[in-house]
Biotite code that builds the C-alpha atoms (Angstrom):
import biotite.structure as struc

atoms = struc.array([
    struc.Atom([-3.554, -19.168, -17.518], chain_id="A", res_id=1, res_name="MET", atom_name="CA", element="C"),
    struc.Atom([0.023, -19.010, -16.328], chain_id="A", res_id=2, res_name="ALA", atom_name="CA", element="C"),
    struc.Atom([0.700, -17.592, -12.848], chain_id="A", res_id=3, res_name="ILE", atom_name="CA", element="C"),
    struc.Atom([3.343, -15.111, -14.326], chain_id="A", res_id=4, res_name="LYS", atom_name="CA", element="C"),
    struc.Atom([0.286, -13.318, -16.262], chain_id="A", res_id=5, res_name="ASN", atom_name="CA", element="C"),
    struc.Atom([-1.497, -12.500, -12.924], chain_id="A", res_id=6, res_name="HIS", atom_name="CA", element="C"),
    struc.Atom([1.681, -11.206, -11.120], chain_id="A", res_id=7, res_name="LEU", atom_name="CA", element="C"),
    struc.Atom([1.748, -7.706, -12.145], chain_id="A", res_id=8, res_name="PRO", atom_name="CA", element="C"),
    struc.Atom([-1.842, -7.169, -11.196], chain_id="A", res_id=9, res_name="ASN", atom_name="CA", element="C"),
    struc.Atom([-1.206, -9.009, -7.871], chain_id="A", res_id=10, res_name="ALA", atom_name="CA", element="C"),
    struc.Atom([1.262, -6.257, -7.076], chain_id="A", res_id=11, res_name="LEU", atom_name="CA", element="C"),
    struc.Atom([-1.169, -3.604, -8.289], chain_id="A", res_id=12, res_name="THR", atom_name="CA", element="C"),
    struc.Atom([-3.846, -5.167, -5.872], chain_id="A", res_id=13, res_name="CYS", atom_name="CA", element="C"),
    struc.Atom([-0.978, -5.128, -3.082], chain_id="A", res_id=14, res_name="LEU", atom_name="CA", element="C"),
    struc.Atom([-0.704, -1.372, -3.843], chain_id="A", res_id=15, res_name="ASN", atom_name="CA", element="C"),
    struc.Atom([-4.378, -0.856, -3.421], chain_id="A", res_id=16, res_name="LEU", atom_name="CA", element="C"),
    struc.Atom([-4.640, -2.981, -0.280], chain_id="A", res_id=17, res_name="LEU", atom_name="CA", element="C"),
    struc.Atom([-2.006, -0.764, 1.284], chain_id="A", res_id=18, res_name="CYS", atom_name="CA", element="C"),
    struc.Atom([-3.627, 2.373, 0.376], chain_id="A", res_id=19, res_name="GLY", atom_name="CA", element="C"),
    struc.Atom([-6.992, 1.057, 1.853], chain_id="A", res_id=20, res_name="CYS", atom_name="CA", element="C"),
    struc.Atom([-5.405, 0.003, 5.020], chain_id="A", res_id=21, res_name="VAL", atom_name="CA", element="C"),
    struc.Atom([-3.609, 3.467, 5.433], chain_id="A", res_id=22, res_name="ALA", atom_name="CA", element="C"),
    struc.Atom([-6.892, 5.315, 4.551], chain_id="A", res_id=23, res_name="LEU", atom_name="CA", element="C"),
    struc.Atom([-8.600, 3.383, 7.219], chain_id="A", res_id=24, res_name="SER", atom_name="CA", element="C"),
    struc.Atom([-5.881, 4.402, 9.735], chain_id="A", res_id=25, res_name="LEU", atom_name="CA", element="C"),
    struc.Atom([-6.027, 8.090, 8.728], chain_id="A", res_id=26, res_name="ILE", atom_name="CA", element="C"),
    struc.Atom([-9.784, 8.543, 8.856], chain_id="A", res_id=27, res_name="LEU", atom_name="CA", element="C"),
    struc.Atom([-9.962, 6.581, 12.283], chain_id="A", res_id=28, res_name="ALA", atom_name="CA", element="C"),
    struc.Atom([-7.683, 9.025, 13.762], chain_id="A", res_id=29, res_name="TYR", atom_name="CA", element="C"),
    struc.Atom([-8.704, 12.297, 15.323], chain_id="A", res_id=30, res_name="ASP", atom_name="CA", element="C"),
    struc.Atom([-5.793, 14.798, 15.913], chain_id="A", res_id=31, res_name="PRO", atom_name="CA", element="C"),
    struc.Atom([-8.123, 17.167, 17.498], chain_id="A", res_id=32, res_name="ARG", atom_name="CA", element="C"),
    struc.Atom([-8.278, 15.257, 20.919], chain_id="A", res_id=33, res_name="GLN", atom_name="CA", element="C"),
    struc.Atom([-4.895, 16.641, 22.298], chain_id="A", res_id=34, res_name="THR", atom_name="CA", element="C"),
    struc.Atom([-2.602, 19.693, 21.759], chain_id="A", res_id=35, res_name="ALA", atom_name="CA", element="C"),
    struc.Atom([0.242, 17.387, 21.517], chain_id="A", res_id=36, res_name="ALA", atom_name="CA", element="C"),
    struc.Atom([-1.127, 14.443, 19.183], chain_id="A", res_id=37, res_name="PRO", atom_name="CA", element="C"),
    struc.Atom([0.435, 11.137, 18.823], chain_id="A", res_id=38, res_name="ASP", atom_name="CA", element="C"),
    struc.Atom([1.276, 10.923, 15.085], chain_id="A", res_id=39, res_name="TRP", atom_name="CA", element="C"),
    struc.Atom([1.794, 7.130, 15.038], chain_id="A", res_id=40, res_name="GLN", atom_name="CA", element="C"),
    struc.Atom([-1.375, 6.275, 13.154], chain_id="A", res_id=41, res_name="PRO", atom_name="CA", element="C"),
    struc.Atom([-0.265, 8.732, 10.308], chain_id="A", res_id=42, res_name="LEU", atom_name="CA", element="C"),
    struc.Atom([3.219, 7.222, 10.466], chain_id="A", res_id=43, res_name="VAL", atom_name="CA", element="C"),
    struc.Atom([1.972, 3.716, 10.186], chain_id="A", res_id=44, res_name="GLN", atom_name="CA", element="C"),
    struc.Atom([0.014, 4.911, 6.930], chain_id="A", res_id=45, res_name="ALA", atom_name="CA", element="C"),
    struc.Atom([3.068, 6.460, 5.684], chain_id="A", res_id=46, res_name="ALA", atom_name="CA", element="C"),
    struc.Atom([4.956, 3.327, 5.947], chain_id="A", res_id=47, res_name="TYR", atom_name="CA", element="C"),
    struc.Atom([2.025, 1.416, 4.180], chain_id="A", res_id=48, res_name="LEU", atom_name="CA", element="C"),
    struc.Atom([2.310, 4.096, 1.458], chain_id="A", res_id=49, res_name="ILE", atom_name="CA", element="C"),
    struc.Atom([5.935, 3.200, 1.071], chain_id="A", res_id=50, res_name="GLY", atom_name="CA", element="C"),
    struc.Atom([5.054, -0.413, 0.415], chain_id="A", res_id=51, res_name="ILE", atom_name="CA", element="C"),
    struc.Atom([2.419, 0.575, -1.819], chain_id="A", res_id=52, res_name="ALA", atom_name="CA", element="C"),
    struc.Atom([4.976, 2.657, -3.968], chain_id="A", res_id=53, res_name="ALA", atom_name="CA", element="C"),
    struc.Atom([7.394, -0.214, -4.084], chain_id="A", res_id=54, res_name="ILE", atom_name="CA", element="C"),
    struc.Atom([4.535, -2.390, -5.368], chain_id="A", res_id=55, res_name="ALA", atom_name="CA", element="C"),
    struc.Atom([3.537, 0.140, -7.981], chain_id="A", res_id=56, res_name="ASP", atom_name="CA", element="C"),
    struc.Atom([7.123, 0.477, -9.116], chain_id="A", res_id=57, res_name="PHE", atom_name="CA", element="C"),
    struc.Atom([7.472, -3.148, -9.639], chain_id="A", res_id=58, res_name="PHE", atom_name="CA", element="C"),
    struc.Atom([4.028, -3.832, -11.256], chain_id="A", res_id=59, res_name="ASP", atom_name="CA", element="C"),
    struc.Atom([5.164, -2.212, -14.492], chain_id="A", res_id=60, res_name="GLY", atom_name="CA", element="C"),
    struc.Atom([8.604, -3.410, -14.384], chain_id="A", res_id=61, res_name="LEU", atom_name="CA", element="C"),
    struc.Atom([7.247, -6.890, -13.984], chain_id="A", res_id=62, res_name="VAL", atom_name="CA", element="C"),
    struc.Atom([4.682, -6.516, -16.670], chain_id="A", res_id=63, res_name="ALA", atom_name="CA", element="C"),
    struc.Atom([7.241, -5.434, -19.284], chain_id="A", res_id=64, res_name="ARG", atom_name="CA", element="C"),
    struc.Atom([9.820, -7.879, -18.248], chain_id="A", res_id=65, res_name="ALA", atom_name="CA", element="C"),
    struc.Atom([7.246, -10.901, -18.566], chain_id="A", res_id=66, res_name="LEU", atom_name="CA", element="C"),
    struc.Atom([5.452, -9.353, -21.613], chain_id="A", res_id=67, res_name="HIS", atom_name="CA", element="C"),
    struc.Atom([2.171, -9.468, -20.042], chain_id="A", res_id=68, res_name="VAL", atom_name="CA", element="C"),
    struc.Atom([1.134, -5.892, -20.376], chain_id="A", res_id=69, res_name="SER", atom_name="CA", element="C"),
    struc.Atom([-2.683, -5.174, -20.954], chain_id="A", res_id=70, res_name="SER", atom_name="CA", element="C"),
    struc.Atom([-5.396, -2.450, -21.011], chain_id="A", res_id=71, res_name="PRO", atom_name="CA", element="C"),
    struc.Atom([-6.906, -3.955, -17.931], chain_id="A", res_id=72, res_name="ILE", atom_name="CA", element="C"),
    struc.Atom([-3.675, -3.824, -15.952], chain_id="A", res_id=73, res_name="GLY", atom_name="CA", element="C"),
    struc.Atom([-3.102, -0.266, -17.046], chain_id="A", res_id=74, res_name="LYS", atom_name="CA", element="C"),
    struc.Atom([-6.815, 0.677, -15.779], chain_id="A", res_id=75, res_name="ASP", atom_name="CA", element="C"),
    struc.Atom([-6.264, -1.337, -12.658], chain_id="A", res_id=76, res_name="LEU", atom_name="CA", element="C"),
    struc.Atom([-3.090, 0.461, -11.908], chain_id="A", res_id=77, res_name="ASP", atom_name="CA", element="C"),
    struc.Atom([-4.629, 3.905, -12.252], chain_id="A", res_id=78, res_name="SER", atom_name="CA", element="C"),
    struc.Atom([-7.622, 2.875, -9.945], chain_id="A", res_id=79, res_name="LEU", atom_name="CA", element="C"),
    struc.Atom([-5.135, 1.704, -7.357], chain_id="A", res_id=80, res_name="ALA", atom_name="CA", element="C"),
    struc.Atom([-3.054, 4.632, -7.584], chain_id="A", res_id=81, res_name="ASP", atom_name="CA", element="C"),
    struc.Atom([-6.000, 6.990, -7.158], chain_id="A", res_id=82, res_name="MET", atom_name="CA", element="C"),
    struc.Atom([-6.513, 5.415, -3.803], chain_id="A", res_id=83, res_name="VAL", atom_name="CA", element="C"),
    struc.Atom([-2.981, 5.167, -2.495], chain_id="A", res_id=84, res_name="SER", atom_name="CA", element="C"),
    struc.Atom([-1.538, 8.296, -4.295], chain_id="A", res_id=85, res_name="PHE", atom_name="CA", element="C"),
    struc.Atom([-4.526, 10.405, -4.713], chain_id="A", res_id=86, res_name="GLY", atom_name="CA", element="C"),
    struc.Atom([-6.913, 9.989, -1.846], chain_id="A", res_id=87, res_name="VAL", atom_name="CA", element="C"),
    struc.Atom([-4.462, 9.032, 0.989], chain_id="A", res_id=88, res_name="VAL", atom_name="CA", element="C"),
    struc.Atom([-2.328, 12.329, 0.646], chain_id="A", res_id=89, res_name="PRO", atom_name="CA", element="C"),
    struc.Atom([-5.503, 14.454, 0.853], chain_id="A", res_id=90, res_name="GLY", atom_name="CA", element="C"),
    struc.Atom([-6.515, 12.693, 3.851], chain_id="A", res_id=91, res_name="ALA", atom_name="CA", element="C"),
    struc.Atom([-3.173, 13.199, 5.464], chain_id="A", res_id=92, res_name="ILE", atom_name="CA", element="C"),
    struc.Atom([-3.147, 16.938, 4.810], chain_id="A", res_id=93, res_name="LEU", atom_name="CA", element="C"),
    struc.Atom([-6.723, 16.954, 6.004], chain_id="A", res_id=94, res_name="PHE", atom_name="CA", element="C"),
    struc.Atom([-5.864, 15.540, 9.321], chain_id="A", res_id=95, res_name="LYS", atom_name="CA", element="C"),
    struc.Atom([-2.843, 17.809, 9.695], chain_id="A", res_id=96, res_name="LEU", atom_name="CA", element="C"),
    struc.Atom([-5.022, 20.806, 9.085], chain_id="A", res_id=97, res_name="LEU", atom_name="CA", element="C"),
    struc.Atom([-7.819, 19.562, 11.335], chain_id="A", res_id=98, res_name="GLN", atom_name="CA", element="C"),
    struc.Atom([-5.166, 19.597, 14.113], chain_id="A", res_id=99, res_name="HIS", atom_name="CA", element="C"),
    struc.Atom([-3.683, 23.128, 13.568], chain_id="A", res_id=100, res_name="VAL", atom_name="CA", element="C"),
    struc.Atom([-6.778, 25.151, 12.284], chain_id="A", res_id=101, res_name="LEU", atom_name="CA", element="C"),
    struc.Atom([-8.463, 25.076, 15.654], chain_id="A", res_id=102, res_name="PRO", atom_name="CA", element="C"),
    struc.Atom([-5.515, 26.745, 17.169], chain_id="A", res_id=103, res_name="LEU", atom_name="CA", element="C"),
    struc.Atom([-5.844, 29.574, 14.944], chain_id="A", res_id=104, res_name="THR", atom_name="CA", element="C"),
    struc.Atom([-8.392, 32.127, 14.126], chain_id="A", res_id=105, res_name="SER", atom_name="CA", element="C"),
    struc.Atom([-8.992, 30.660, 10.700], chain_id="A", res_id=106, res_name="LEU", atom_name="CA", element="C"),
    struc.Atom([-12.098, 28.501, 10.028], chain_id="A", res_id=107, res_name="PRO", atom_name="CA", element="C"),
    struc.Atom([-11.990, 24.819, 10.636], chain_id="A", res_id=108, res_name="ASP", atom_name="CA", element="C"),
    struc.Atom([-13.845, 24.377, 7.240], chain_id="A", res_id=109, res_name="SER", atom_name="CA", element="C"),
    struc.Atom([-10.372, 25.232, 5.342], chain_id="A", res_id=110, res_name="LEU", atom_name="CA", element="C"),
    struc.Atom([-9.209, 21.737, 6.177], chain_id="A", res_id=111, res_name="ALA", atom_name="CA", element="C"),
    struc.Atom([-11.363, 20.321, 3.300], chain_id="A", res_id=112, res_name="TYR", atom_name="CA", element="C"),
    struc.Atom([-9.163, 22.268, 0.852], chain_id="A", res_id=113, res_name="LEU", atom_name="CA", element="C"),
    struc.Atom([-6.441, 19.374, 1.578], chain_id="A", res_id=114, res_name="ALA", atom_name="CA", element="C"),
    struc.Atom([-8.643, 17.317, -0.991], chain_id="A", res_id=115, res_name="PHE", atom_name="CA", element="C"),
    struc.Atom([-7.524, 19.690, -3.751], chain_id="A", res_id=116, res_name="THR", atom_name="CA", element="C"),
    struc.Atom([-4.497, 17.454, -3.869], chain_id="A", res_id=117, res_name="VAL", atom_name="CA", element="C"),
    struc.Atom([-6.841, 14.406, -4.434], chain_id="A", res_id=118, res_name="SER", atom_name="CA", element="C"),
    struc.Atom([-8.733, 16.194, -7.258], chain_id="A", res_id=119, res_name="ILE", atom_name="CA", element="C"),
    struc.Atom([-5.473, 17.135, -9.092], chain_id="A", res_id=120, res_name="PHE", atom_name="CA", element="C"),
    struc.Atom([-4.038, 13.739, -8.508], chain_id="A", res_id=121, res_name="SER", atom_name="CA", element="C"),
    struc.Atom([-7.309, 12.377, -10.294], chain_id="A", res_id=122, res_name="ALA", atom_name="CA", element="C"),
    struc.Atom([-6.471, 14.635, -13.216], chain_id="A", res_id=123, res_name="LEU", atom_name="CA", element="C"),
    struc.Atom([-2.837, 13.864, -13.309], chain_id="A", res_id=124, res_name="ARG", atom_name="CA", element="C"),
    struc.Atom([-3.533, 10.084, -13.633], chain_id="A", res_id=125, res_name="LEU", atom_name="CA", element="C"),
    struc.Atom([-6.282, 10.695, -16.400], chain_id="A", res_id=126, res_name="ALA", atom_name="CA", element="C"),
    struc.Atom([-3.862, 13.039, -18.181], chain_id="A", res_id=127, res_name="LYS", atom_name="CA", element="C"),
    struc.Atom([-0.889, 10.302, -17.920], chain_id="A", res_id=128, res_name="PHE", atom_name="CA", element="C"),
    struc.Atom([-3.096, 7.542, -19.395], chain_id="A", res_id=129, res_name="ASN", atom_name="CA", element="C"),
    struc.Atom([-3.735, 9.739, -22.491], chain_id="A", res_id=130, res_name="ASN", atom_name="CA", element="C"),
    struc.Atom([-0.740, 11.610, -22.992], chain_id="A", res_id=131, res_name="ASP", atom_name="CA", element="C"),
    struc.Atom([1.639, 9.659, -25.421], chain_id="A", res_id=132, res_name="THR", atom_name="CA", element="C"),
    struc.Atom([4.433, 11.939, -24.353], chain_id="A", res_id=133, res_name="ARG", atom_name="CA", element="C"),
    struc.Atom([5.003, 10.275, -21.082], chain_id="A", res_id=134, res_name="GLN", atom_name="CA", element="C"),
    struc.Atom([6.146, 6.924, -22.180], chain_id="A", res_id=135, res_name="SER", atom_name="CA", element="C"),
    struc.Atom([9.852, 7.462, -21.098], chain_id="A", res_id=136, res_name="ASP", atom_name="CA", element="C"),
    struc.Atom([9.451, 10.359, -18.993], chain_id="A", res_id=137, res_name="SER", atom_name="CA", element="C"),
    struc.Atom([6.996, 12.381, -16.965], chain_id="A", res_id=138, res_name="PHE", atom_name="CA", element="C"),
    struc.Atom([5.304, 15.900, -17.548], chain_id="A", res_id=139, res_name="ILE", atom_name="CA", element="C"),
    struc.Atom([4.333, 17.107, -14.112], chain_id="A", res_id=140, res_name="GLY", atom_name="CA", element="C"),
    struc.Atom([5.213, 15.508, -10.703], chain_id="A", res_id=141, res_name="VAL", atom_name="CA", element="C"),
    struc.Atom([4.011, 11.710, -10.527], chain_id="A", res_id=142, res_name="PRO", atom_name="CA", element="C"),
    struc.Atom([1.433, 11.065, -7.888], chain_id="A", res_id=143, res_name="THR", atom_name="CA", element="C"),
    struc.Atom([3.702, 8.588, -6.015], chain_id="A", res_id=144, res_name="PRO", atom_name="CA", element="C"),
    struc.Atom([6.438, 11.291, -5.500], chain_id="A", res_id=145, res_name="ALA", atom_name="CA", element="C"),
    struc.Atom([3.798, 13.803, -4.496], chain_id="A", res_id=146, res_name="ASN", atom_name="CA", element="C"),
    struc.Atom([2.409, 11.276, -1.861], chain_id="A", res_id=147, res_name="THR", atom_name="CA", element="C"),
    struc.Atom([5.787, 10.426, -0.483], chain_id="A", res_id=148, res_name="MET", atom_name="CA", element="C"),
    struc.Atom([6.422, 13.907, 0.086], chain_id="A", res_id=149, res_name="LEU", atom_name="CA", element="C"),
    struc.Atom([3.082, 14.556, 2.011], chain_id="A", res_id=150, res_name="ILE", atom_name="CA", element="C"),
    struc.Atom([3.356, 11.222, 3.821], chain_id="A", res_id=151, res_name="ALA", atom_name="CA", element="C"),
    struc.Atom([6.802, 12.105, 5.150], chain_id="A", res_id=152, res_name="SER", atom_name="CA", element="C"),
    struc.Atom([5.272, 15.004, 7.177], chain_id="A", res_id=153, res_name="LEU", atom_name="CA", element="C"),
    struc.Atom([3.626, 13.064, 10.071], chain_id="A", res_id=154, res_name="PRO", atom_name="CA", element="C"),
    struc.Atom([6.911, 10.842, 10.047], chain_id="A", res_id=155, res_name="VAL", atom_name="CA", element="C"),
    struc.Atom([9.062, 14.169, 10.434], chain_id="A", res_id=156, res_name="ILE", atom_name="CA", element="C"),
    struc.Atom([6.470, 15.233, 13.074], chain_id="A", res_id=157, res_name="LEU", atom_name="CA", element="C"),
    struc.Atom([6.745, 11.983, 15.127], chain_id="A", res_id=158, res_name="ALA", atom_name="CA", element="C"),
    struc.Atom([10.704, 12.009, 15.077], chain_id="A", res_id=159, res_name="TYR", atom_name="CA", element="C"),
    struc.Atom([11.285, 15.807, 15.086], chain_id="A", res_id=160, res_name="ASP", atom_name="CA", element="C"),
    struc.Atom([15.067, 15.485, 15.564], chain_id="A", res_id=161, res_name="SER", atom_name="CA", element="C"),
    struc.Atom([15.502, 18.883, 13.654], chain_id="A", res_id=162, res_name="PHE", atom_name="CA", element="C"),
    struc.Atom([12.806, 20.936, 15.237], chain_id="A", res_id=163, res_name="GLY", atom_name="CA", element="C"),
    struc.Atom([10.917, 21.695, 12.092], chain_id="A", res_id=164, res_name="VAL", atom_name="CA", element="C"),
    struc.Atom([7.546, 20.682, 13.498], chain_id="A", res_id=165, res_name="GLY", atom_name="CA", element="C"),
    struc.Atom([6.539, 24.205, 14.371], chain_id="A", res_id=166, res_name="GLY", atom_name="CA", element="C"),
    struc.Atom([7.142, 24.950, 10.817], chain_id="A", res_id=167, res_name="PHE", atom_name="CA", element="C"),
    struc.Atom([5.194, 22.107, 9.088], chain_id="A", res_id=168, res_name="ILE", atom_name="CA", element="C"),
    struc.Atom([2.218, 22.678, 11.512], chain_id="A", res_id=169, res_name="LEU", atom_name="CA", element="C"),
    struc.Atom([1.761, 26.406, 10.269], chain_id="A", res_id=170, res_name="ASN", atom_name="CA", element="C"),
    struc.Atom([-1.527, 26.285, 8.449], chain_id="A", res_id=171, res_name="PRO", atom_name="CA", element="C"),
    struc.Atom([-0.300, 28.449, 5.778], chain_id="A", res_id=172, res_name="TRP", atom_name="CA", element="C"),
    struc.Atom([2.725, 26.180, 5.175], chain_id="A", res_id=173, res_name="VAL", atom_name="CA", element="C"),
    struc.Atom([0.194, 23.125, 4.918], chain_id="A", res_id=174, res_name="LEU", atom_name="CA", element="C"),
    struc.Atom([-2.150, 24.990, 2.587], chain_id="A", res_id=175, res_name="LEU", atom_name="CA", element="C"),
    struc.Atom([0.916, 26.265, 0.565], chain_id="A", res_id=176, res_name="GLY", atom_name="CA", element="C"),
    struc.Atom([1.872, 22.540, 0.034], chain_id="A", res_id=177, res_name="ILE", atom_name="CA", element="C"),
    struc.Atom([-1.622, 21.573, -0.948], chain_id="A", res_id=178, res_name="THR", atom_name="CA", element="C"),
    struc.Atom([-1.813, 24.158, -3.648], chain_id="A", res_id=179, res_name="PHE", atom_name="CA", element="C"),
    struc.Atom([1.951, 23.981, -4.745], chain_id="A", res_id=180, res_name="LEU", atom_name="CA", element="C"),
    struc.Atom([1.803, 20.353, -5.093], chain_id="A", res_id=181, res_name="MET", atom_name="CA", element="C"),
    struc.Atom([-1.500, 20.149, -6.786], chain_id="A", res_id=182, res_name="SER", atom_name="CA", element="C"),
    struc.Atom([-0.351, 22.634, -9.372], chain_id="A", res_id=183, res_name="GLY", atom_name="CA", element="C"),
    struc.Atom([2.982, 20.566, -9.931], chain_id="A", res_id=184, res_name="LEU", atom_name="CA", element="C"),
    struc.Atom([0.911, 17.446, -10.433], chain_id="A", res_id=185, res_name="LEU", atom_name="CA", element="C"),
    struc.Atom([-0.458, 18.780, -13.721], chain_id="A", res_id=186, res_name="VAL", atom_name="CA", element="C"),
    struc.Atom([2.199, 21.302, -14.689], chain_id="A", res_id=187, res_name="ALA", atom_name="CA", element="C"),
    struc.Atom([3.737, 21.211, -18.186], chain_id="A", res_id=188, res_name="GLU", atom_name="CA", element="C"),
    struc.Atom([7.029, 20.310, -16.573], chain_id="A", res_id=189, res_name="LEU", atom_name="CA", element="C"),
    struc.Atom([9.262, 17.809, -17.967], chain_id="A", res_id=190, res_name="PRO", atom_name="CA", element="C"),
    struc.Atom([10.508, 15.190, -15.361], chain_id="A", res_id=191, res_name="LEU", atom_name="CA", element="C"),
    struc.Atom([12.830, 12.363, -15.985], chain_id="A", res_id=192, res_name="PHE", atom_name="CA", element="C"),
    struc.Atom([11.664, 8.766, -14.995], chain_id="A", res_id=193, res_name="ALA", atom_name="CA", element="C"),
    struc.Atom([13.643, 6.232, -13.004], chain_id="A", res_id=194, res_name="LEU", atom_name="CA", element="C"),
    struc.Atom([13.213, 3.591, -15.844], chain_id="A", res_id=195, res_name="LYS", atom_name="CA", element="C"),
    struc.Atom([16.511, 2.049, -16.493], chain_id="A", res_id=196, res_name="PHE", atom_name="CA", element="C"),
    struc.Atom([16.759, 0.503, -20.393], chain_id="A", res_id=197, res_name="LYS", atom_name="CA", element="C"),
    struc.Atom([20.565, -0.058, -19.485], chain_id="A", res_id=198, res_name="ASN", atom_name="CA", element="C"),
    struc.Atom([22.918, 0.612, -16.813], chain_id="A", res_id=199, res_name="PHE", atom_name="CA", element="C"),
    struc.Atom([25.558, 2.759, -18.469], chain_id="A", res_id=200, res_name="THR", atom_name="CA", element="C"),
    struc.Atom([26.593, 6.015, -17.262], chain_id="A", res_id=201, res_name="TRP", atom_name="CA", element="C"),
    struc.Atom([26.195, 7.799, -20.661], chain_id="A", res_id=202, res_name="GLN", atom_name="CA", element="C"),
    struc.Atom([22.623, 6.902, -20.736], chain_id="A", res_id=203, res_name="ASP", atom_name="CA", element="C"),
    struc.Atom([21.801, 7.179, -17.007], chain_id="A", res_id=204, res_name="ASN", atom_name="CA", element="C"),
    struc.Atom([23.995, 9.852, -15.248], chain_id="A", res_id=205, res_name="SER", atom_name="CA", element="C"),
    struc.Atom([21.038, 11.995, -14.243], chain_id="A", res_id=206, res_name="LEU", atom_name="CA", element="C"),
    struc.Atom([19.370, 8.987, -12.743], chain_id="A", res_id=207, res_name="ARG", atom_name="CA", element="C"),
    struc.Atom([22.496, 7.862, -10.832], chain_id="A", res_id=208, res_name="PHE", atom_name="CA", element="C"),
    struc.Atom([23.489, 11.232, -9.601], chain_id="A", res_id=209, res_name="VAL", atom_name="CA", element="C"),
    struc.Atom([19.761, 11.576, -8.290], chain_id="A", res_id=210, res_name="PHE", atom_name="CA", element="C"),
    struc.Atom([19.838, 8.211, -6.678], chain_id="A", res_id=211, res_name="LEU", atom_name="CA", element="C"),
    struc.Atom([23.356, 8.852, -5.120], chain_id="A", res_id=212, res_name="LEU", atom_name="CA", element="C"),
    struc.Atom([22.346, 12.319, -3.611], chain_id="A", res_id=213, res_name="LEU", atom_name="CA", element="C"),
    struc.Atom([18.930, 10.699, -2.293], chain_id="A", res_id=214, res_name="SER", atom_name="CA", element="C"),
    struc.Atom([20.806, 7.976, -0.437], chain_id="A", res_id=215, res_name="VAL", atom_name="CA", element="C"),
    struc.Atom([23.111, 10.543, 1.199], chain_id="A", res_id=216, res_name="VAL", atom_name="CA", element="C"),
    struc.Atom([20.266, 12.822, 2.256], chain_id="A", res_id=217, res_name="LEU", atom_name="CA", element="C"),
    struc.Atom([18.361, 10.009, 3.644], chain_id="A", res_id=218, res_name="LEU", atom_name="CA", element="C"),
    struc.Atom([21.321, 8.762, 5.627], chain_id="A", res_id=219, res_name="ALA", atom_name="CA", element="C"),
    struc.Atom([21.992, 12.271, 7.102], chain_id="A", res_id=220, res_name="VAL", atom_name="CA", element="C"),
    struc.Atom([18.412, 13.515, 7.578], chain_id="A", res_id=221, res_name="LEU", atom_name="CA", element="C"),
    struc.Atom([16.263, 10.353, 7.663], chain_id="A", res_id=222, res_name="ARG", atom_name="CA", element="C"),
    struc.Atom([12.379, 11.219, 6.925], chain_id="A", res_id=223, res_name="ALA", atom_name="CA", element="C"),
    struc.Atom([13.246, 15.088, 6.848], chain_id="A", res_id=224, res_name="ALA", atom_name="CA", element="C"),
    struc.Atom([15.334, 14.298, 3.556], chain_id="A", res_id=225, res_name="ALA", atom_name="CA", element="C"),
    struc.Atom([11.949, 13.147, 1.591], chain_id="A", res_id=226, res_name="VAL", atom_name="CA", element="C"),
    struc.Atom([10.667, 16.647, 0.719], chain_id="A", res_id=227, res_name="PRO", atom_name="CA", element="C"),
    struc.Atom([14.231, 17.672, -0.287], chain_id="A", res_id=228, res_name="LEU", atom_name="CA", element="C"),
    struc.Atom([14.604, 14.536, -2.513], chain_id="A", res_id=229, res_name="ILE", atom_name="CA", element="C"),
    struc.Atom([11.545, 15.491, -4.146], chain_id="A", res_id=230, res_name="ILE", atom_name="CA", element="C"),
    struc.Atom([12.640, 18.997, -4.713], chain_id="A", res_id=231, res_name="LEU", atom_name="CA", element="C"),
    struc.Atom([15.979, 17.757, -5.880], chain_id="A", res_id=232, res_name="LEU", atom_name="CA", element="C"),
    struc.Atom([14.150, 15.590, -8.440], chain_id="A", res_id=233, res_name="TYR", atom_name="CA", element="C"),
    struc.Atom([12.257, 18.462, -9.764], chain_id="A", res_id=234, res_name="VAL", atom_name="CA", element="C"),
    struc.Atom([15.242, 20.708, -9.791], chain_id="A", res_id=235, res_name="LEU", atom_name="CA", element="C"),
    struc.Atom([17.597, 18.118, -11.637], chain_id="A", res_id=236, res_name="LEU", atom_name="CA", element="C"),
    struc.Atom([14.848, 17.618, -14.147], chain_id="A", res_id=237, res_name="SER", atom_name="CA", element="C"),
    struc.Atom([14.720, 21.369, -14.774], chain_id="A", res_id=238, res_name="VAL", atom_name="CA", element="C"),
    struc.Atom([18.260, 22.171, -14.967], chain_id="A", res_id=239, res_name="VAL", atom_name="CA", element="C"),
    struc.Atom([19.239, 18.672, -16.718], chain_id="A", res_id=240, res_name="ARG", atom_name="CA", element="C"),
    struc.Atom([22.895, 17.421, -16.510], chain_id="A", res_id=241, res_name="LEU", atom_name="CA", element="C"),
    struc.Atom([24.710, 17.285, -20.064], chain_id="A", res_id=242, res_name="PRO", atom_name="CA", element="C"),
    struc.Atom([23.956, 13.763, -20.658], chain_id="A", res_id=243, res_name="ALA", atom_name="CA", element="C"),
    struc.Atom([21.279, 11.497, -22.172], chain_id="A", res_id=244, res_name="LYS", atom_name="CA", element="C"),
    struc.Atom([18.190, 10.273, -20.083], chain_id="A", res_id=245, res_name="GLY", atom_name="CA", element="C"),
])
């Protein structure tokens, strides 16, 4: 069998490998050891998830370009996504809550609520695989977008140039993010996909505007821009510019 037939699945396996390594870094890290934790293990996990997201984007793109899509590839993609974009974001939120809850009067066991994100990610992936309405767009926030938002939190904490660490490390904010993003994963909310069938302005104005604004936000705010980019993605999808796509 030609090597090209295995290329999409190889990219999917890269996604899975990055998710597994990221998860090992997260679970080995104990943020309760110090009042001022070193977030670098979670930062490294976030970078690995960035690689996983790139691999996830290109595995489908390559499969369509080479005309080698298969049911096995689709199932493998969902299984890899469940690790990288399902278990990992729940684990990141769990570690953040593990750090902040002992500093409050709230019970430490509330940290396990972080895995609500993992449960709803599984529901999201199962729904996506069986929903014929989501071939060219999404209904509900995609799991990679949700994970990029959550993975950006320790990066922002590690390089807190804007003094937002205290806000992020509020347990009610973390629990709010947990439940809000869990709900958005399965919400009946139509969102555009970053899939280009061509590169004309008429058919892709919404995508071009989003990408341009995202680049500007990243240049100005760096990691702190990621939550705003996800919010922008949702808002642009809801408002919809008067153009196709």
